[in-house]
TIBAVO-16419 format. One line per field, with one value per residue (C-alpha): residue number from 1; residue in three letters; x, y, z. Coordinates in steps of 0.25 Angstrom, whole numbers, always signed. Example, Ala and Ser with C-alpha at 12.3 -4.5 7.8 and 13.67 -1.06 7.14 Angstrom:
% residues 2
seq 1_2
type ALA_SER
x +49_+55
y -18_-4
z +31_+29
END
This chain:
% residues 402
seq 1_2_3_4_5_6_7_8_9_10_11_12_13_14_15_16_17_18_19_20_21_22_23_24_25_26_27_28_29_30_31_32_33_34_35_36_37_38_39_40_41_42_43_44_45_46_47_48_49_50_51_52_53_54_55_56_57_58_59_60_61_62_63_64_65_66_67_68_69_70_71_72_73_74_75_76_77_78_79_80_81_82_83_84_85_86_87_88_89_90_91_92_93_94_95_96_97_98_99_100_101_102_103_104_105_106_107_108_109_110_111_112_113_114_115_116_117_118_119_120_121_122_123_124_125_126_127_128_129_130_131_132_133_134_135_136_137_138_139_140_141_142_143_144_145_146_147_148_149_150_151_152_153_154_155_156_157_158_159_160_161_162_163_164_165_166_167_168_169_170_171_172_173_174_175_176_177_178_179_180_181_182_183_184_185_186_187_188_189_190_191_192_193_194_195_196_197_198_199_200_201_202_203_204_205_206_207_208_209_210_211_212_213_214_215_216_217_218_219_220_221_222_223_224_225_226_227_228_229_230_231_232_233_234_235_236_237_238_239_240_241_242_243_244_245_246_247_248_249_250_251_252_253_254_255_256_257_258_259_260_261_262_263_264_265_266_267_268_269_270_271_272_273_274_275_276_277_278_279_280_281_282_283_284_285_286_287_288_289_290_291_292_293_294_295_296_297_298_299_300_301_302_303_304_305_306_307_308_309_310_311_312_313_314_315_316_317_318_319_320_321_322_323_324_325_326_327_328_329_330_331_332_333_334_335_336_337_338_339_340_341_342_343_344_345_346_347_348_349_350_351_352_353_354_355_356_357_358_359_360_361_362_363_364_365_366_367_368_369_370_371_372_373_374_375_376_377_378_379_380_381_382_383_384_385_386_387_388_389_390_391_392_393_394_395_396_397_398_399_400_401_402
type MET_LEU_THR_ASP_THR_LYS_LEU_ARG_LYS_ILE_LYS_PRO_GLY_HIS_LYS_PRO_LEU_THR_ASP_THR_GLN_ALA_LYS_GLY_LEU_HIS_PHE_PHE_PRO_THR_ALA_THR_ALA_GLY_THR_GLY_LYS_TRP_ILE_PHE_ARG_PHE_LYS_SER_PRO_GLU_THR_THR_LYS_ARG_ARG_ASP_MET_GLY_LEU_GLY_SER_TYR_PRO_ILE_THR_GLY_LEU_GLN_ASP_ALA_ARG_ASP_LEU_ALA_SER_ALA_ALA_ARG_ARG_LEU_LEU_GLU_ALA_GLY_LYS_ASP_SER_ILE_GLU_GLU_ARG_ALA_ARG_THR_VAL_GLU_ASN_GLU_LYS_HIS_LYS_LEU_ILE_VAL_PRO_THR_PHE_GLU_GLU_ALA_ALA_ARG_ARG_VAL_PHE_GLY_ASN_LEU_LYS_PRO_GLY_PHE_ARG_ASN_ASP_LYS_HIS_ILE_GLN_GLN_TRP_ILE_SER_SER_LEU_GLU_ALA_HIS_VAL_PHE_PRO_VAL_ILE_GLY_ARG_VAL_PRO_VAL_PRO_HIS_LEU_ALA_PRO_ALA_ASP_PHE_ALA_ARG_VAL_LEU_GLN_PRO_ILE_TRP_LEU_LYS_LYS_PRO_GLU_THR_ALA_SER_ARG_VAL_LYS_GLN_ARG_CYS_ASP_VAL_VAL_MET_LYS_TRP_CYS_ALA_ALA_ASN_GLY_PHE_ILE_VAL_ALA_SER_PRO_LEU_SER_VAL_VAL_THR_GLN_LEU_LEU_PRO_ARG_GLN_PRO_GLY_LEU_ARG_GLU_ARG_VAL_VAL_HIS_GLN_PRO_ALA_MET_ARG_TRP_GLN_ASP_VAL_PRO_SER_PHE_VAL_ARG_ASP_VAL_LEU_HIS_ALA_GLY_ARG_LEU_ALA_ARG_SER_LYS_VAL_ILE_LEU_GLU_VAL_LEU_ILE_LEU_THR_ALA_CYS_ARG_SER_GLY_GLU_VAL_ARG_GLY_MET_ARG_ARG_GLU_GLU_LEU_ASP_LEU_ASP_GLN_GLY_ILE_TRP_PRO_LEU_PRO_SER_GLU_PRO_MET_LYS_ALA_LYS_VAL_ALA_HIS_ARG_VAL_PRO_LEU_SER_PRO_TYR_LEU_VAL_GLN_LEU_LEU_GLU_ARG_SER_LEU_THR_ALA_VAL_ASP_GLN_ALA_GLU_THR_SER_LEU_VAL_PHE_PRO_THR_THR_LYS_ASN_THR_PRO_ILE_SER_ASP_MET_THR_LEU_THR_LYS_ALA_LEU_ARG_ASP_HIS_LYS_ALA_GLN_SER_ASP_ILE_PRO_SER_ARG_ILE_ALA_THR_ALA_HIS_GLY_PHE_ARG_SER_THR_PHE_ARG_ASP_TRP_ALA_SER_GLU_HIS_ARG_TYR_PRO_ARG_ASP_LEU_ALA_GLU_ARG_ALA_LEU_ALA_HIS_THR_ILE_LYS_ASN_ALA_THR_GLU_ALA_ALA_ASN_HIS_ARG_THR_ASP_LEU_LEU_LYS_GLN_ARG_ARG_GLU_MET_MET_LEU_GLU_TRP_GLU_ASN_TRP_VAL_MET_GLY_ARG
x -103_-105_-103_-106_-117_-124_-123_-128_-141_-143_-157_-161_-165_-155_-148_-134_-123_-110_-97_-90_-77_-75_-77_-87_-92_-107_-116_-129_-139_-145_-158_-154_-152_-137_-132_-128_-117_-105_-103_-90_-94_-84_-80_-71_-58_-58_-72_-76_-89_-96_-95_-100_-92_-97_-89_-98_-110_-112_-110_-101_-92_-91_-90_-75_-73_-81_-73_-60_-65_-70_-56_-49_-58_-55_-40_-42_-50_-39_-29_-38_-44_-59_-61_-72_-63_-51_-59_-63_-49_-45_-55_-51_-36_-40_-48_-36_-28_-38_-36_-23_-16_-10_+5_+3_-7_+2_+14_+7_+2_+17_+22_+12_+17_+32_+30_+32_+46_+52_+64_+59_+48_+58_+59_+44_+41_+52_+46_+32_+36_+46_+34_+25_+35_+39_+30_+15_+14_+18_+12_+5_-9_-6_-11_+1_-1_-1_+14_+25_+40_+39_+30_+40_+51_+43_+42_+57_+62_+62_+70_+78_+91_+89_+86_+91_+90_+75_+72_+77_+69_+57_+59_+61_+48_+40_+46_+41_+27_+26_+31_+21_+10_+16_+15_+1_-3_-5_+6_+15_+29_+35_+39_+50_+60_+63_+60_+75_+75_+67_+76_+90_+102_+103_+116_+123_+123_+137_+134_+121_+126_+126_+133_+129_+139_+149_+160_+174_+178_+191_+182_+173_+183_+183_+168_+166_+176_+172_+157_+151_+160_+160_+150_+137_+133_+121_+113_+116_+131_+129_+121_+131_+142_+135_+132_+146_+152_+142_+141_+126_+115_+109_+95_+101_+108_+97_+87_+96_+88_+93_+88_+96_+109_+117_+127_+133_+138_+141_+131_+120_+112_+103_+90_+87_+75_+82_+93_+94_+97_+87_+98_+102_+115_+124_+132_+144_+145_+159_+160_+160_+147_+141_+144_+139_+125_+124_+126_+115_+105_+107_+102_+89_+77_+76_+61_+57_+65_+74_+81_+96_+96_+81_+76_+68_+56_+62_+63_+76_+85_+83_+94_+93_+98_+111_+111_+110_+121_+130_+127_+128_+142_+145_+150_+157_+155_+164_+155_+159_+149_+140_+138_+140_+128_+125_+124_+137_+145_+142_+150_+160_+162_+162_+173_+181_+180_+184_+196_+200_+199_+188_+181_+170_+160_+164_+161_+148_+143_+146_+137_+126_+126_+119_+127_+122_+127_+117_+127_+137_+126_+121_+135_+137_+134_+141_+140_+155_+151_+165_+173_+163_+165_+180_+178_+168_+177_+188_+179_+175_+190_+191_+178_+182_+196_+202
y +189_+188_+201_+203_+213_+202_+192_+201_+203_+188_+183_+170_+160_+167_+157_+153_+162_+159_+167_+170_+173_+161_+148_+138_+149_+149_+157_+151_+161_+157_+160_+174_+186_+189_+175_+163_+152_+150_+137_+133_+123_+114_+100_+92_+88_+77_+71_+77_+81_+95_+100_+113_+119_+129_+142_+149_+158_+172_+183_+176_+171_+183_+183_+184_+174_+164_+167_+165_+151_+147_+151_+142_+131_+132_+131_+118_+113_+117_+109_+97_+98_+97_+110_+104_+92_+101_+109_+96_+92_+105_+104_+90_+95_+106_+96_+88_+99_+102_+87_+90_+76_+73_+70_+55_+56_+65_+56_+43_+51_+55_+41_+35_+45_+42_+27_+23_+30_+23_+14_+2_-4_-1_+14_+15_+9_+17_+31_+29_+21_+32_+42_+31_+29_+43_+53_+48_+45_+60_+69_+59_+64_+79_+86_+91_+106_+105_+99_+108_+106_+103_+91_+85_+88_+81_+69_+68_+72_+57_+52_+64_+61_+46_+42_+53_+46_+42_+56_+62_+52_+55_+70_+69_+60_+70_+81_+74_+73_+87_+92_+84_+91_+104_+100_+96_+109_+104_+112_+123_+117_+105_+108_+98_+108_+114_+102_+100_+114_+107_+95_+93_+91_+77_+69_+72_+62_+57_+55_+47_+38_+24_+15_+0_-9_-13_-24_-18_-21_-28_-38_-42_-53_-61_-59_-65_-76_-80_-78_-77_-88_-97_-107_-109_-102_-93_-84_-72_-74_-74_-61_-55_-59_-53_-41_-39_-41_-32_-21_-21_-18_-30_-28_-28_-41_-48_-44_-48_-55_-65_-56_-44_-52_-52_-63_-64_-50_-50_-39_-37_-25_-21_-14_+0_-5_-11_-1_+9_+20_+15_+14_+1_-4_-15_-23_-30_-45_-52_-67_-71_-64_-70_-84_-81_-76_-87_-97_-89_-90_-105_-107_-99_-105_-95_-99_-94_-80_-71_-67_-71_-72_-76_-81_-94_-86_-80_-66_-57_-61_-50_-41_-47_-60_-53_-45_-58_-65_-54_-54_-69_-68_-56_-48_-36_-22_-9_-5_-12_-22_-20_-32_-28_-26_-31_-17_-13_-21_-10_-1_-11_-12_+4_+4_-6_+2_+15_+8_+2_+16_+13_+25_+30_+30_+16_+11_+19_+13_-1_+2_+8_+21_+33_+45_+56_+67_+69_+74_+63_+53_+58_+57_+43_+34_+21_+12_+8_-7_-11_-4_-8_-23_-22_-15_-26_-37_-31_-30_-44_-48_-41_-48_-62_-60_-63
z -34_-19_-11_+4_+0_-8_+3_+14_+6_+3_+6_+11_+0_-10_-19_-16_-21_-28_-25_-38_-31_-23_-31_-24_-14_-12_-3_+2_+8_+21_+29_+33_+24_+21_+26_+20_+20_+11_+4_-4_-15_-21_-27_-17_-23_-12_-14_-28_-22_-22_-8_+0_+10_+20_+22_+32_+33_+28_+34_+44_+33_+24_+9_+8_+19_+11_-1_+6_+12_-2_-8_+3_+0_-15_-12_-5_-17_-26_-17_-18_-4_-1_+7_+16_+19_+22_+32_+39_+39_+45_+56_+59_+61_+70_+78_+79_+84_+95_+100_+108_+112_+125_+124_+124_+112_+105_+107_+102_+90_+87_+90_+79_+69_+72_+74_+59_+59_+70_+68_+75_+85_+97_+94_+91_+105_+112_+107_+113_+125_+130_+130_+136_+147_+150_+145_+144_+159_+162_+151_+141_+144_+144_+131_+123_+124_+139_+139_+143_+144_+159_+156_+147_+157_+167_+158_+155_+169_+175_+163_+159_+166_+169_+155_+146_+133_+136_+140_+128_+119_+127_+126_+111_+109_+117_+108_+96_+101_+105_+92_+85_+94_+90_+75_+77_+84_+98_+104_+100_+102_+109_+123_+123_+117_+131_+140_+143_+150_+161_+162_+168_+158_+153_+152_+139_+128_+131_+146_+143_+131_+136_+126_+123_+131_+120_+120_+118_+104_+109_+116_+104_+99_+112_+114_+100_+102_+116_+116_+102_+96_+108_+114_+109_+96_+99_+89_+99_+97_+82_+82_+91_+82_+70_+78_+82_+68_+60_+71_+68_+78_+86_+80_+66_+68_+76_+65_+54_+43_+32_+20_+25_+23_+10_+15_+0_+1_+15_+19_+28_+22_+34_+29_+35_+43_+55_+55_+66_+56_+46_+36_+28_+32_+26_+35_+30_+33_+34_+29_+43_+46_+33_+38_+52_+46_+36_+48_+55_+44_+42_+57_+54_+48_+36_+33_+47_+48_+41_+54_+54_+70_+74_+87_+88_+85_+72_+78_+80_+92_+103_+107_+121_+116_+112_+125_+133_+125_+128_+143_+144_+138_+146_+134_+141_+136_+137_+148_+161_+167_+154_+144_+129_+121_+107_+102_+108_+98_+88_+98_+99_+84_+83_+93_+86_+73_+80_+86_+72_+66_+56_+51_+59_+47_+44_+58_+59_+46_+51_+63_+53_+61_+54_+49_+57_+48_+37_+27_+30_+29_+16_+10_+14_+2_+6_+18_+17_+17_+11_+22_+33_+29_+30_+44_+49_+44_+53_+64_+62_+62_+76_+82_+77_+82_+68
END
């Protein structure tokens, strides 16, 4: 059994000694009396090879210290980890912590981590481009520990009142970056939590909400009759008609594909991927809509594309095509001097549903809006397709002037 007395008397050239208390711990005498080096000998669970791990020199590393280190290494082995490799990984992590990033470097790393979870390419680009436009030119090169609330206030000041929505998004994204820095040990906490104390009060949400210009529901029948059903037949007119009758989003209708449609059952089962809320949604199709879509499909070369409304290059028609059609026909909205937008027809339908006393839940489901109350959402097990079909038929009757 090794003791400090025995080790202090050890002479050069003495054979190595094995400790009986700490399995795998060995003492190798060196050239000076009473000195030596500690070695922990083990079989690696990662490489299956025998390895020697240095635990320090005696007497700097005492007997009890060496035993403690050997016991810690043994616990790692029992957990299936090579103690040498684990030590190397720890050193590498510590080195990583010493390499403090600038704000731009941190933001781009966070962006890389978040990118797979974004809804679509548009949101991916918006996230990083907002920082490139408003933040990187001001504080992008500053190491994150040097950033204070005043620095972020300086970034947000020019857009805080002029572009409150953009400013709020930029602030939130900066906060995500700084919280990531805190989680990685570069800073103690995000300074964004108090930055609003250095900025003027923003307009309230109600004051700054800008609604999409929408056509009054009373004006829709005449618009359909005098514009969509009059003159030369154009694909943009057909898309607008489908959009109005289904109350779907523009992108969903423009990106409609043949394989999504169940025309025999009169259902358009929208998969979750293109949906804004990432939840699958079934759209009821009336007999009139089924005929309209069948005619559209016969006009498309099905060997070239699965899109129902493709361009000549077999890509989805752009939203600007619908915007131009509405401008060309001077489709008036409920906002004076503003032309109605394609997205605004969803508001038009919602107003009609409210005026005709349809239940709020039914109208919201027709628009595929998410139920914000988690308990309420969890208890909903049906999409009320039958009831929605009846409501959408009444909407169609109104739109078509029947």
